[in-house]
C-alpha positions as CSV (number, residue, x, y, z in Angstrom):
1,M,-65.1,-105.1,68.3
2,T,-67.2,-104.3,71.4
3,A,-66.4,-105.6,74.8
4,T,-69.7,-107.6,74.9
5,G,-68.4,-109.8,72.1
6,F,-65.3,-111.1,73.7
7,T,-66.5,-114.4,75.0
8,E,-68.4,-115.2,71.8
9,R,-65.4,-114.4,69.6
10,L,-63.1,-116.3,71.9
11,G,-65.2,-119.4,71.5
12,Q,-65.3,-119.0,67.8
13,W,-61.5,-118.8,67.6
14,V,-60.9,-121.7,70.0
15,A,-63.3,-123.9,68.0
16,G,-62.0,-122.7,64.6
17,P,-60.4,-124.9,62.0
18,R,-57.0,-126.2,62.8
19,V,-54.2,-124.5,61.0
20,P,-50.5,-125.3,61.1
21,W,-48.7,-123.7,64.0
22,P,-45.3,-122.2,63.2
23,A,-42.4,-124.6,63.8
24,A,-41.0,-122.2,66.5
25,A,-44.3,-122.5,68.4
26,I,-44.3,-126.3,68.3
27,D,-40.6,-126.3,69.5
28,Q,-41.4,-124.0,72.4
29,A,-44.4,-126.1,73.4
30,E,-42.3,-129.3,73.4
31,R,-39.6,-127.6,75.5
32,A,-42.3,-126.5,78.0
33,I,-43.7,-130.0,78.1
34,V,-40.2,-131.4,78.9
35,D,-39.8,-128.8,81.7
36,T,-43.2,-129.6,83.1
37,I,-42.7,-133.3,83.1
38,A,-39.4,-132.8,84.9
39,C,-41.3,-130.8,87.6
40,M,-44.0,-133.4,87.9
41,I,-41.4,-136.1,88.4
42,A,-39.6,-134.1,91.1
43,G,-42.9,-133.1,92.7
44,A,-44.4,-136.5,92.8
45,G,-43.2,-137.3,96.3
46,D,-43.9,-133.9,97.7
47,E,-46.1,-133.6,100.7
48,A,-48.9,-131.8,98.8
49,T,-48.9,-134.4,96.0
50,R,-48.9,-137.3,98.4
51,R,-51.8,-135.9,100.4
52,A,-53.8,-135.1,97.3
53,R,-53.2,-138.7,96.0
54,Q,-54.2,-140.0,99.4
55,G,-57.2,-137.8,99.6
56,L,-58.6,-139.2,96.4
57,G,-58.9,-142.7,98.0
58,A,-60.6,-144.9,95.4
59,W,-62.4,-142.0,93.6
60,G,-62.2,-142.5,89.9
61,D,-60.8,-146.0,90.0
62,G,-61.2,-147.9,86.8
63,G,-60.6,-144.9,84.5
64,R,-58.0,-144.7,81.7
65,A,-55.9,-141.8,82.8
66,S,-52.4,-142.2,84.4
67,M,-51.6,-140.7,87.7
68,I,-47.9,-139.9,88.4
69,G,-46.3,-142.3,90.9
70,A,-49.2,-144.8,90.9
71,A,-49.7,-148.0,89.0
72,R,-53.4,-147.7,89.0
73,R,-55.3,-145.5,86.6
74,C,-58.3,-143.3,87.3
75,D,-60.8,-141.0,85.7
76,A,-59.2,-138.0,83.9
77,P,-60.3,-135.2,86.2
78,W,-58.7,-136.9,89.2
79,A,-55.5,-137.8,87.4
80,A,-55.2,-134.1,86.3
81,L,-55.8,-133.0,89.9
82,V,-52.8,-135.1,91.2
83,N,-50.6,-134.5,88.3
84,G,-51.2,-130.7,88.3
85,T,-50.4,-130.6,92.0
86,A,-47.2,-132.5,91.4
87,A,-46.2,-130.2,88.5
88,H,-46.4,-127.1,90.7
89,A,-45.4,-128.7,94.1
90,L,-41.8,-127.4,94.0
91,D,-42.6,-124.1,92.3
92,Y,-40.0,-125.1,89.7
93,D,-42.5,-125.1,86.8
94,D,-42.8,-122.5,84.0
95,V,-44.4,-119.0,84.2
96,L,-46.3,-117.0,81.6
97,D,-45.1,-113.7,82.9
98,P,-47.9,-111.3,81.8
99,A,-50.3,-113.7,83.5
100,S,-48.1,-114.2,86.5
101,S,-49.4,-117.8,86.1
102,H,-47.9,-121.3,86.0
103,V,-49.6,-122.1,82.8
104,S,-48.1,-125.5,81.8
105,A,-48.6,-127.0,85.2
106,V,-52.4,-126.6,84.5
107,L,-52.7,-127.2,80.8
108,L,-50.4,-130.2,80.4
109,P,-51.9,-132.4,83.2
110,A,-55.4,-131.6,81.9
111,L,-54.6,-132.5,78.3
112,L,-52.6,-135.6,79.1
113,A,-55.4,-137.0,81.2
114,L,-58.1,-136.1,78.8
115,G,-56.0,-137.1,75.8
116,E,-55.2,-140.5,77.3
117,E,-58.9,-141.0,77.9
118,I,-60.0,-140.2,74.3
119,G,-56.9,-141.6,72.5
120,A,-55.4,-138.4,71.3
121,D,-52.1,-138.2,69.5
122,G,-49.2,-135.9,70.2
123,S,-50.0,-133.4,67.5
124,T,-53.5,-132.9,68.6
125,L,-52.3,-132.4,72.2
126,I,-49.8,-129.8,71.1
127,D,-52.5,-127.9,69.2
128,A,-54.8,-127.8,72.2
129,Y,-51.9,-126.8,74.5
130,L,-51.0,-123.9,72.2
131,V,-54.6,-122.8,72.2
132,G,-54.7,-122.9,76.0
133,V,-51.6,-120.7,76.3
134,E,-53.1,-118.2,73.9
135,V,-56.3,-117.9,75.9
136,E,-54.4,-117.4,79.1
137,E,-52.3,-114.6,77.4
138,L,-55.5,-112.9,76.2
139,L,-56.8,-112.9,79.8
140,A,-53.5,-111.6,81.1
141,E,-53.3,-108.7,78.7
142,A,-56.9,-107.8,79.4
143,V,-56.8,-107.6,83.2
144,N,-53.3,-108.0,84.7
145,T,-51.7,-106.8,86.8
146,A,-54.7,-105.2,88.4
147,H,-56.3,-108.7,88.9
148,Y,-53.1,-110.3,90.3
149,A,-52.4,-107.3,92.6
150,R,-55.9,-107.7,94.2
151,G,-54.6,-111.1,95.5
152,W,-55.9,-113.6,93.0
153,H,-53.7,-116.6,92.2
154,T,-53.9,-116.6,88.5
155,T,-52.7,-120.2,88.1
156,L,-56.3,-121.0,89.1
157,S,-58.2,-117.9,88.2
158,F,-56.8,-117.8,84.7
159,G,-55.9,-121.5,84.6
160,A,-59.4,-122.9,84.9
161,P,-60.9,-121.1,81.9
162,A,-57.8,-121.5,79.8
163,A,-57.7,-125.3,80.6
164,A,-61.4,-125.4,79.7
165,A,-60.6,-123.8,76.3
166,A,-57.8,-126.2,75.7
167,C,-59.9,-129.3,76.6
168,A,-62.7,-128.0,74.4
169,R,-60.2,-127.8,71.6
170,L,-59.1,-131.4,72.3
171,L,-62.7,-132.6,72.2
172,R,-63.4,-130.6,69.0
173,L,-66.4,-128.9,70.5
174,D,-68.3,-126.5,68.2
175,P,-68.2,-122.7,68.9
176,E,-71.3,-122.6,71.1
177,R,-70.3,-125.5,73.3
178,T,-66.7,-124.1,73.5
179,R,-68.1,-120.8,74.7
180,H,-70.1,-122.6,77.4
181,A,-67.0,-124.6,78.4
182,V,-64.9,-121.4,78.9
183,S,-67.8,-119.8,80.7
184,L,-68.1,-122.7,83.0
185,G,-64.4,-122.5,83.6
186,T,-64.9,-119.0,85.0
187,S,-67.3,-120.4,87.6
188,L,-64.7,-122.9,88.6
189,A,-62.0,-120.3,88.9
190,G,-60.7,-118.7,92.2
191,G,-57.7,-119.0,94.4
192,F,-56.2,-116.5,96.8
193,K,-52.5,-115.6,97.0
194,R,-52.9,-115.9,100.8
195,Q,-52.4,-119.6,100.1
196,F,-48.7,-119.1,99.0
197,G,-46.5,-121.1,101.3
198,T,-49.1,-123.9,101.9
199,N,-50.1,-127.1,100.3
200,A,-53.0,-125.2,98.7
201,K,-50.8,-123.3,96.3
202,P,-49.7,-126.3,94.2
203,F,-53.2,-127.8,94.7
204,H,-54.5,-124.8,92.9
205,A,-52.8,-126.0,89.7
206,G,-54.4,-129.4,90.2
207,L,-57.8,-127.8,90.7
208,A,-57.4,-125.7,87.5
209,A,-56.5,-128.8,85.5
210,K,-59.4,-130.8,86.9
211,N,-61.8,-128.0,86.5
212,G,-60.8,-127.5,82.9
213,I,-61.7,-131.1,82.0
214,L,-64.9,-130.8,84.0
215,A,-66.0,-127.6,82.3
216,A,-65.3,-129.0,78.8
217,R,-67.0,-132.4,79.5
218,M,-70.1,-130.7,80.9
219,A,-70.3,-128.3,77.9
220,A,-69.9,-131.3,75.6
221,A,-72.9,-132.9,77.3
222,G,-75.0,-129.7,76.7
223,L,-74.7,-127.9,80.0
224,T,-75.0,-124.2,79.3
225,A,-73.6,-121.1,80.9
226,D,-73.6,-117.3,80.6
227,T,-72.5,-115.9,77.2
228,A,-70.4,-113.0,78.5
229,P,-68.9,-114.1,81.9
230,F,-65.7,-112.1,81.4
231,E,-67.0,-108.7,80.2
232,G,-70.6,-108.6,81.2
233,P,-72.0,-106.8,84.3
234,R,-71.2,-108.6,87.5
235,G,-68.8,-110.8,85.6
236,F,-65.0,-111.5,85.8
237,L,-64.0,-107.9,85.0
238,D,-66.4,-106.3,87.5
239,L,-65.9,-108.7,90.4
240,M,-62.3,-109.9,90.1
241,V,-60.4,-107.0,88.5
242,G,-61.9,-103.5,89.1
243,P,-60.4,-100.3,87.6
244,G,-57.0,-100.1,86.2
245,S,-57.0,-102.8,83.6
246,A,-56.9,-102.7,79.8
247,G,-60.2,-104.6,79.5
248,F,-61.3,-106.9,76.7
249,D,-62.0,-104.5,73.9
250,A,-58.8,-104.9,71.9
251,V,-57.0,-108.0,73.2
252,L,-58.2,-110.4,70.6
253,D,-56.2,-108.4,68.1
254,R,-53.1,-110.2,69.4
255,L,-54.3,-113.5,67.8
256,A,-53.1,-112.1,64.4
257,G,-49.5,-111.9,65.8
258,P,-47.0,-114.5,66.9
259,P,-48.3,-117.4,69.2
260,A,-48.0,-116.6,72.9
261,V,-45.4,-119.3,73.5
262,V,-43.1,-117.4,71.1
263,S,-44.0,-113.9,72.1
264,P,-44.0,-113.0,75.0
265,G,-42.8,-116.6,75.5
266,L,-42.6,-118.9,78.6
267,W,-40.2,-118.6,81.5
268,L,-38.6,-122.0,82.2
269,K,-37.4,-121.5,85.7
270,R,-33.7,-121.8,86.8
271,Y,-34.5,-122.1,90.5
272,P,-37.1,-124.1,92.4
273,C,-38.7,-121.2,94.2
274,C,-41.0,-118.3,93.7
275,A,-40.2,-116.4,90.4
276,S,-40.2,-113.2,92.4
277,A,-36.8,-114.1,93.8
278,H,-35.1,-115.1,90.5
279,R,-33.8,-111.7,89.3
280,V,-32.2,-111.1,92.7
281,L,-30.7,-114.6,92.9
282,D,-29.1,-114.1,89.5
283,G,-27.8,-110.7,90.6
284,L,-26.4,-112.1,93.8
285,R,-24.6,-115.0,92.2
286,A,-23.2,-112.8,89.4
287,L,-21.7,-110.3,92.0
288,M,-20.3,-113.1,94.1
289,R,-18.6,-114.6,91.1
290,E,-17.4,-111.3,89.6
291,H,-15.9,-110.0,92.9
292,R,-14.9,-113.5,94.3
293,L,-16.9,-113.0,97.4
294,A,-17.1,-115.7,100.1
295,A,-20.1,-115.8,102.4
296,G,-18.2,-114.3,105.2
297,A,-17.3,-111.2,103.2
298,I,-21.0,-110.2,102.8
299,A,-22.2,-107.9,105.6
300,R,-25.5,-107.0,104.1
301,V,-27.7,-107.6,101.1
302,E,-30.5,-105.3,99.9
303,A,-32.9,-106.4,97.2
304,T,-35.1,-103.7,95.6
305,V,-37.9,-105.4,93.7
306,P,-41.4,-104.7,92.2
307,E,-44.1,-104.2,94.8
308,I,-45.7,-107.4,93.6
309,D,-42.6,-109.3,94.5
310,T,-42.5,-108.0,98.1
311,R,-46.1,-109.3,98.5
312,N,-45.3,-112.7,97.1
313,L,-42.2,-113.2,99.2
314,M,-44.2,-112.8,102.4
315,Y,-42.3,-115.1,104.8
316,V,-39.4,-113.5,106.7
317,V,-38.6,-116.6,108.8
318,P,-40.1,-119.6,107.1
319,E,-41.1,-122.6,109.1
320,N,-41.4,-125.2,106.3
321,P,-40.2,-125.9,102.7
322,M,-43.3,-124.3,101.2
323,Q,-42.8,-121.0,103.1
324,A,-39.0,-121.1,102.3
325,R,-39.8,-120.9,98.6
326,F,-41.6,-117.6,99.3
327,S,-38.9,-116.1,101.5
328,M,-36.4,-113.7,100.0
329,A,-34.2,-114.0,103.1
330,F,-34.1,-117.8,103.0
331,C,-33.4,-117.9,99.2
332,L,-30.6,-115.4,99.3
333,A,-29.0,-116.8,102.5
334,S,-29.0,-120.3,100.9
335,A,-27.4,-118.9,97.7
336,I,-24.8,-116.9,99.8
337,L,-23.7,-120.0,101.6
338,D,-24.0,-122.6,98.8
339,G,-23.4,-120.6,95.7
340,D,-26.8,-121.7,94.2
341,V,-30.4,-122.6,95.1
342,T,-31.4,-126.2,94.2
343,V,-34.1,-128.7,95.0
344,A,-32.0,-129.8,98.0
345,S,-32.1,-126.2,99.3
346,F,-35.8,-126.7,100.2
347,A,-35.6,-130.2,101.6
348,P,-37.2,-130.4,105.1
349,R,-33.9,-131.0,106.7
350,A,-32.5,-127.8,105.1
351,I,-35.1,-125.5,106.6
352,G,-33.6,-125.6,110.1
353,R,-30.0,-125.0,109.0
354,A,-28.2,-122.9,111.6
355,D,-25.9,-121.3,109.1
356,V,-28.8,-120.2,106.9
357,A,-30.6,-118.8,110.0
358,A,-27.5,-116.8,110.9
359,V,-27.2,-115.2,107.5
360,M,-30.9,-114.4,106.9
361,P,-30.9,-111.2,109.1
362,R,-28.3,-109.8,106.7
363,V,-30.9,-109.7,103.9
364,A,-33.3,-106.8,103.4
365,M,-36.0,-106.3,100.8
366,R,-37.9,-103.2,99.8
367,S,-40.3,-102.3,97.0
368,D,-39.3,-100.2,94.1
369,P,-41.6,-97.1,93.9
370,E,-41.1,-97.0,90.1
371,Q,-42.8,-100.4,89.8
372,P,-46.3,-100.3,91.4
373,A,-48.3,-103.4,92.0
374,D,-50.9,-102.6,89.3
375,M,-48.5,-101.6,86.5
376,P,-49.5,-103.1,83.1
377,S,-48.5,-106.7,82.7
378,T,-46.7,-106.0,79.4
379,R,-44.3,-103.6,81.0
380,A,-40.8,-104.9,81.7
381,R,-39.8,-105.5,85.3
382,W,-36.4,-105.5,87.0
383,A,-34.7,-105.9,90.3
384,T,-31.6,-104.3,91.9
385,L,-29.3,-106.2,94.2
386,A,-26.8,-104.3,96.4
387,I,-24.1,-106.0,98.6
388,E,-22.3,-104.3,101.4
389,T,-19.0,-106.1,102.1
390,S,-17.3,-106.6,105.4
391,D,-14.4,-104.3,104.2
392,G,-16.9,-101.4,103.5
393,R,-17.5,-101.6,99.8
394,R,-20.9,-101.4,98.2
395,I,-21.5,-103.1,94.9
396,S,-24.7,-103.5,93.0
397,T,-26.3,-104.8,89.8
398,R,-29.7,-104.7,88.1
399,V,-31.4,-107.7,86.5
400,T,-34.3,-107.5,84.0
401,D,-34.2,-110.9,82.3
402,P,-33.3,-113.7,84.7
403,K,-31.9,-117.0,83.5
404,G,-34.7,-119.0,82.0
405,Y,-36.7,-115.9,81.0
406,P,-37.8,-115.9,77.3
407,R,-35.1,-113.3,76.4
408,N,-32.5,-115.3,78.4
409,P,-33.7,-118.9,77.9
410,L,-32.3,-122.2,79.2
411,D,-30.4,-123.8,76.4
412,E,-31.0,-127.4,75.4
413,T,-28.1,-128.6,77.7
414,E,-29.4,-126.7,80.6
415,L,-32.9,-128.0,80.0
416,A,-31.6,-131.6,79.9
417,A,-29.6,-131.0,83.1
418,K,-32.8,-129.8,84.8
419,F,-34.6,-132.9,83.6
420,A,-31.8,-135.2,84.8
421,D,-31.7,-133.5,88.2
422,C,-35.5,-133.8,88.7
423,A,-35.4,-137.5,87.6
424,A,-32.4,-138.5,89.6
425,G,-32.9,-141.8,91.4
426,Q,-35.9,-142.8,89.3
427,P,-36.2,-145.9,87.2
428,E,-34.4,-145.9,83.9
429,S,-37.6,-145.6,81.9
430,V,-38.2,-142.3,83.7
431,R,-34.7,-141.0,83.4
432,T,-34.4,-141.7,79.7
433,S,-37.9,-140.4,78.7
434,L,-36.7,-136.9,77.9
435,A,-36.2,-137.6,74.1
436,A,-39.7,-138.9,73.8
437,W,-41.3,-135.9,75.5
438,R,-39.1,-133.6,73.4
439,S,-40.7,-135.0,70.3
440,I,-44.2,-135.5,71.5
441,A,-45.7,-133.6,68.5
442,S,-44.9,-136.6,66.3
443,A,-46.1,-139.3,68.8
444,P,-49.0,-141.4,67.3
445,T,-50.2,-142.2,70.8
446,L,-49.6,-140.9,74.3
447,D,-49.6,-144.3,76.0
448,P,-45.8,-145.0,75.9
449,L,-45.0,-141.6,77.3
450,L,-47.5,-141.9,80.1
451,S,-46.3,-145.3,81.2
452,S,-43.1,-143.5,82.4
453,L,-45.2,-141.3,84.7
454,R,-46.7,-144.4,86.3
455,A,-43.2,-145.7,86.9
456,V,-42.1,-142.7,89.0
457,G,-41.2,-143.8,92.4
458,V,-42.5,-141.7,95.3
């Protein structure tokens, strides 16, 4: 295959005949959906979500799509915008690690909104979701981490074309229109990592979800686009990646292997903060348990992490909850004092805690020279956490697969506990909806599931 054929062949695959997905892929998709719904529920009342919902005003009123925390319905693109923002608001949602992207926070809101609009069933939605994850993995293996290291927020830059592909699949577009949908998705992609720590970061997930629907709907109506936006001159590869990536020549070969939700798999997050802090948080908590260390016994903590992580965790002294989720010092200080990092750790009232502020100067972070920012996305990453104790000891550990990572997954009990924590204080119809989401593949209609989202209190 030549590079010039990537977009065409991608469109043909996305629009191809539906074949049975392996049971393991359907199971992993349902687990990711449960996790994402939990994050949407918890994020429905977040500042970014509230402002996005308020900013819509009456746009889209009279549509058929459900918006989380709102009794009214609206047109699908606007519902996806708000629901995607909610899904990513707390940075608790899953990650497709080679993509460094929050894949389900984009795909699920887009497909739920469009699926509700066209009357899709659960099996069709799962099929489109799995296609979307596959497309995002292809993009990741072609251009990451060179693309991500340049400062692009892949939740939007990969998310928009991946969502366009998933929505095209849901609409059953032919190969030509599917190719145009994905191409239009590249024109609706963007997002800079400078936005980390602001309302714009979760809004990126909402934009990608909305833009995926928009691209697919426009292509369905006959709107055309370039036939080689990824690989052609002045396209995605030239403008948004540069040298140092694998490129598009061979990545389609992966479609003959296991689905992306199975391998490499999805990272369902254990902590509601930037994934770049998770390995170190696991290491800190493990050392404190093993050595029975109280907060006062810790004189200094040093985290050695991939260069990408030092760039993501950019806030030394955070000023608000969003920044705190991207502060290694804040995350580790909170874990030292409380033994864990939870949703409550990032509540507005927690940001000004005097005890956390006193511990933060004990935390140091440095980049690992063996893990440069542009190393291939398929290469394993790790973090080292060292603690100097007040009695002069130095203890350390290295973590490669943090809790929730595909090779160290949340079990069903842990996933249920996360859902329960996110849904705490909500109406019973919301708190008891896990089982229905966990079996969405067999749902004849999405309507009963989506009624629980409208019932979320904000």
